[in-house]
N, C-alpha and C positions, 0 to 999 in steps of 0.2 A: 565652524565645526567645533563641538565640545569634545575634549579628550577625556579618556577614562582610564581606569587602572590596567595594568598588564596582567595577562593570564598565561598559565602554561598552555592551556588549550581553550578554544571557544568552539562550541558545537552549534551550528546553525540549523535549527529545526528541532521541534519538540515532539515529533512523532516517535514510533517505537525504536527506529534505528538511532535517532539522536538521543533519546532518553537513556537507552541502554549504553551507548558509547560514553555519555557523561557519567553514568553510574559506575562503569568500570574504571574510568579515569579518576573519579572522586575517591573510590575505594583504594586506588593506588596511591592516594595522598597528593594528588595533583590539584592545583588551583584551576578550576574549570567553570565556565559559564555556559548556560543554555540560552540561546537566542530563540525567542518564540513570540510570534505576533498574532497567534490565534485569538480571536475575540471570544468573550464568554459565550458559552453555548446558549442559544435562544431556545425557547419552548419549541419542541418539534424538530430541533436540529438533529442531523445524523451525518454519519461518515461511512461511505461504503468501503469495502475491503474488510469484511467482518468474519471471514472463515479462518480459524486457527487450527491447523492439523494437530493431532495428538502428540506428534513427535516434539512439539514445542515444550512439552512438560519436562523433557530432559534438560534443555537449556534453562528453563525457569528454575529448576531445582539447583542447577549450578550457580545461578545468580541469587539464590536465596529468596526467590519471589514466588515460590510454590508453597502452598496451594492458593494463596490469597489472589494471585493474578488472574485466575480463572474461576474463582468462587462465584456463587450467586451474587447478582442476578444473571451473569452470563449463562447461556443455555448449552447444555451438552448436546452435541449433534448426534443424530441417529442415522446419518448416511445421506444418500442422495437418490432422487428419482431423475432419470435422464431420458429425454426423447431426442436422440441424436443418431442419425442414420436410419431411423425408423419412426413412424408415427406413434408407436406404442412407448409407454414408459418402462424403463428397465431400472431395477433397484440396484444401487451400489451401497452396501451397508458397511458399518465399521469393521465387520469381521474381515474385510478385505485389506484393512490397514493393520500392519503388524503391531502398531501401538494402540489400537482400539479407537474409540470415538474421540472426535475433536470437539471444538466449541464454536458456537455462533456468538460473537462478541457485541457488546455495546462499545463501538470503537472509541467514542468520546470518553467513556468511563475508563476503558482499558488504557488509552494513551495517558490520561491524567494519572492513573495509578503508577505507571512507569516513571513519569516525570516526578511525582512526589517521592518515589523511592530514590531517584537521583538527588533530589533536594535534601532528603534525609541523610544521604551519604556525604553531603557537603558541597554539591554543585550549586552554583548561584543562579537564580532565575534572572533573566534580563529581557525586558520587553523591547521588541524591535525586530527589524527584518534586515538581514545582511544583503547588501546590494553590490558589493565589490570587495575584492581582496587584493591588496597591493603588497608586492614584495618589499620587505623592509630589513635588509641585511639578513641576519639569521632568522628572522621571523616574518610575521605578516601584520599589516594594518587593515582592519576590517572597517568598512564604512557601513554604519548601521542606521537605517531610517526608522525614526520614531514619529509619533503623531505630530509633534511641533518642532522637531529638530533632527539633525543628523549627528550621530555620535561616532567617535572613533575608538575602537578597541585594538589593543596590541596583544599579540599572542605568539607563542613559539610555534604552535600548530593549530590548524583549523580543520574541523570535521564538517563536510558538506552533507547535511541530511535534509536538504530542502525539497526533496521529491524530484519528480521528473524534470522540473525546471533546471535543476543543478545550478543554482544561482552563483555559487562561488567557483565551481569547476568548469562551467561551460566555456569560459575563455582560456582554459588551460588544457582542455582535452577535446576529443571528438565524441559527439553523441551519435550512436548508431541506432536509428529508430527502425523498428520492425514493420510498422504499418501506421494507419491513422485511426485506429479503433477509439471510439468514444462510448461513454455510458450515459444514458438518460435514466434517472432514477428518482423514485419517490419513497417516502416512508409513510405508511398508513399507521397511525398511532393507536395505542390501546384504548384511549378514551373514545375512539370512533367505532368501537365494537358495537355491533347491533345488539339490541336487547333481546332479540329473537334467536333462539338456537344456542348451541354450545360454543364457548370460546375456541378460538383457533389454537390448537396445541401441536400442530404438525411441525416437528423440528427438522424434518428432512428438507434439504435444499432441492428445489426443482429447477432443472435446466431444460430448455426447449429451443431447438433450432428452427429457423424459418428461412424463407428465401433470401432475405436481405440482412441476416444477422442472427442473433439469438437472444433469448430472454432468460432471466433467472429470478426466482423469488426465494426468500428465506426468512424465517422468524428470528428476531433478535429481541433482547430485553426491552428495547425501545419501541418495538412494533414490528410490522412486516415490511421488509424492503422488496420493492419490485424494480427491476432494472432491465433495460433494453440495450444491447450492444450492437453497434453498427459502424459504418464509416460516415463521416460528416456529409459527403455528397450524396449518400444513399438514404439519409434519414428523412422520413416522412415529416413535413413541416407540422403536421398535426400533433406530433409527439412533444412539441414545445408548449402545448396548452394543457391545462389540467384535464379537461374533458376529452381531448384528443388522445392523450396518453392513456387515460383510463379505458376508453373504448378499444384502443388497440390491444391493451392487456386482456380485456374481457373477451376479445374475439380470438385469442389463442386457444388451442385445444386443452392445455393442461395448466398454464399459469392462471388463467381466468378462474378456473375451478377452485383455486386456493383463495380467491378473494370473496367468495360467497358468504363467509362468516363475518365479514367486515362491513361497516357502514361506509360506503364510498360515495355518499351523496355530495360530499364536499372534498373532492380530491385535492391534494396539495399541488403546487406548481412544480413540474419536473426540474431537477437540477442536472447539469451536464458536467462530466468529469473526463479527463484524458484517461484512456485505458490501454494505450499501446505499449508494447514492449520497447524497452530502450536499454542500451548498454553503453557505458562510458569507457573510452579508451584514451589514456590509461585511467586506472581507478585512483591514482594518487601521484604525488610528486613532492618536491621540496617544500616542506612545511604544510602540506594539505593532504587530505584523504577523503574520499566520498564513501557514503554508506547508504543503505536502504535504496529507495527508488532513484536517488541521485546517482547511484552507481549501477544498479541493475534492477529494472522494473519489468513486471510480467503482465501478460494478458490475464485478466481475472479468471479465465477458464482453468488456469493452473491451480488456483486456490493455495498458492505458495508464497504470496506476496508478504504477508506479515511474518511468516516463519523466516524467510530470507532476510527481511529487515532486522529481525532480532539477532540472527546469527551475524550478519554483516556489521551491525552496530557493535556487538560485543567484540568481534575481531578487530574492527577499526579502533575501538577504544584501547584494546590491548596493544595494537601496533603502535599507536601514538605513545602509550605509556612506556613501551620498550625503547622507543626512540628518545624520549625525554630522559630515560635512565641511562642513555649513552650507547644503545645498540646502533650499529650502522643502518641508516634508513633503507639502503638499496635492498639488502636481503630481506628485511622486514616487509617492505612493500612487495617484493617478489613473492613471498609466501602468501600474502593477502591476495595478490593477483591470481596465483594458482588456485586458491580456494574459490574465488568468484568465477574464474574461467570454467572450473569444473561444474559449478552450479548452472552457469549459462549454457554449457554444452548439453547437459541433461534436460534443461528446459526446452531448448530448441528441438531436440529429438522428440520429446513428449508432445510438444505443441504441434509438430508436423504430423505425428501419428493421430492426434485427436481430430485435427481438421480434415485429414484424409479419410477419416471414418464416416464423414457426412458427404454422401454422393448424390443426394436427391436433387440438388440444385447446382450441379457442377458448371452449368452454363451461365449462372448469375454472377454479376461482378464481385459481390462480396466473397463468394467461395472461390471464384477464379483467382482473385488476388491472393488468397491464402495459399493457393497452389503455386503461384509465382514466387511468393515470399520465401517459400521453403527451399527454393533453388538457390537463394542468396547465401553466400558463405556466412555461417553463424546466424543466419536468419535476420540480420539487422543491417540496414543501409546507413551510410554516413548522413548526418543531418546537422545543420547548424542552427 
């Protein structure tokens, strides 16, 4: 194993939470590295989790990332159409949001923008994936897997921003999983637009419930994303094939209507992503703290995932900076815990209200399970 230099902090994960945590630490004058092993984006690549509420503008201003972070080609959202609890579509416009319209992001571009801001502030990029964190007296030794070797990084603090997997924190805390929700999703690219008819400019997200889950579609700068949310044991096997996924989407009442402007003669292969809610207990400890989905992840129905990742990343970075400056870790981590606990409580309440509003298929397993989940304390069960 090859040793490497010592850092004040190492941030594992280069998504919004990790990039913002590193940005805050670098601006505080700390020697920080960002571990990121994401491959270069291939043609047609995409990342779901594309909705950014308008309230994010306040934080982006505080971080001096406004307005560049949400500038074109990111698309200003004009609201939602929802078929939930009724076959009809109901409009939810930005007028219902006290901060106005949000954005539909090209996530790969947005995440890269945040990382570049962190690098410009002095954070060091480091290719690799953290696979373990070992206590080492006052700090930690991180084992980092690279393409042809395993490296060792030493740091006073580590920020786990590795997503729902919680690569560093999973052996130091309990993960409480809400359910087993997964998303099957495709991106229909702009070059596949039909030469017949007008281009698709509908910027509203469409959400449609069905007996075994729900669908959504939204327009992003990279193209139109179509996703189906369900439980793994309820997923129709045909959703795993390009043709099967497309046919299922086209047979919906409202989602399919949004695909008529696109050339879908060569549909892409669906990708599958975890979409369940998860909560880490605790969110931090001696020499480590979790942020983003590693600490608290949401069902995509909330549309709050990126916003919470940004806030938790900023607060995690500030917490580590305070501890490195000599503040007692216990009250600093207690304050961070109070913040995330408040976010989690609001999420669980709104999640329960949202799923309770759909009563058409209350006897079906998908909807029955959501009713049972809401009876669990904090909406999340222990999971290893």
